[in-house]
N, C-alpha and C positions, 0 to 999 in steps of 0.2 A: 598383654593384660587381656584377662577374660572379660564378658559380657559380665559376669556373675561380680568380678571384682571391681569392675566400675560400676555397678548397680548399686553396691554394696560403699560407696565411696564416701555418704553423706554418716555414716552408720557409723566407721571406722572413725570420722572427724568427731562427731558426739561423743564416741566411747572416749577420747582422751581428751576432752574439753577439760576436764580437772587438771590437766596439767597447766593449765596456763595460771588458775590460783596459786602454783608455785612461783610460776617464770612473773605474773604481776603485783604478786602480794595480797596482803588483807584486805586493803581498798579496794582492789578489784572483785573480789567474790562476788557483791550482788549484780556489777556486770557479766561476768562470765556466767551465771545463774541466768540473768536475762537473757543472753544469748543462747542457751543453752535451751532454753522453754520453747524459744521461737524456732529453732532449729527441728526441736521434737514436733512442733506442730506443723514444721513444714513438711517432716516424713509423714505426719499422718494424712494432712493433705496430698501429699503423690501419692500415697498409700491408698488414697479415697477416688483418685483421677480426677482431682481438684487441683490442675496444675498451675494455674493464676494464682488461685492462694499459695500452694506452695513457695513459687516464687517470691512472692510476697514476705512472706514469713522469714524464708531465708534471707530476704534480703534486709529486712528489721533485725534478725540476728544477727549478721555479717557489719553490719554497720554497726550495731553493738559492740562485736569484737574491735570493729577500726576505732572507733572512738578510745578503747581499751588502750591501742597502741600509740597514741599521743601522749600518756603516761611515759613512754618510752622515749620521747624526744619528738620534732617535727617531722623527721626522714622515715622513722618506722611507720607515725601515724600516715604517712602520706602514702606508703608502699601498701600497708593495708587496706587503705581505700581503694588503689589501684588496682589492685589482686583482688577485689572484694567485687569492684564494678565488672574485671574478667571473669570472674564465677556466675558471677549473675546475669553475666552475655553469655556464659558457655550455656546455662539451664534457659533460658530464653530459646537457642537456637538448639536444645537437645544435643547438645555437643558434649557429650561424654569425656574426650579425651580434656578438652577443656578445662572441665570442672573437678577432672582427678588431676591434673596438672596444677591448678590452681590451692586444690585442696591441699596439696603436697608442700605446696611454697610456705602455705597458712601453718601448716604443721611442723615444718623444717623451723620455722621461725617461733614456735614454742619451743622445742626442744632445750634451750640454753637459757637459764634464768638472767636477764640481763639489768641494770639498773638505768634508772631514769638518765636521756642523756646517753645512752649507748648503743649503737646500731647494730 
């Protein structure tokens, strides 16, 4: 994967985040919107060179998404929190490969509509 492809991983993720509204259902729409707003703020802070602010906004957005995972069951919520933690650690360490891998996990979880209690 090229450096440019890694650089835009967050943009690709935010670009597809609306899929979660379908996956998680209408009750999740406000939470998805809050997460999207925080992730957009994170990208803007990153682009301004405000790394700490970017990581904090990303953490808020991803935490919102992890909370939404709880609606699908305890295992799903726990998995989302674990992946979110690894994603944030990767960002803090400037480990683009870890960031890309964890975003891919999150995106793969968003691909199939699930019902509460289904993992």
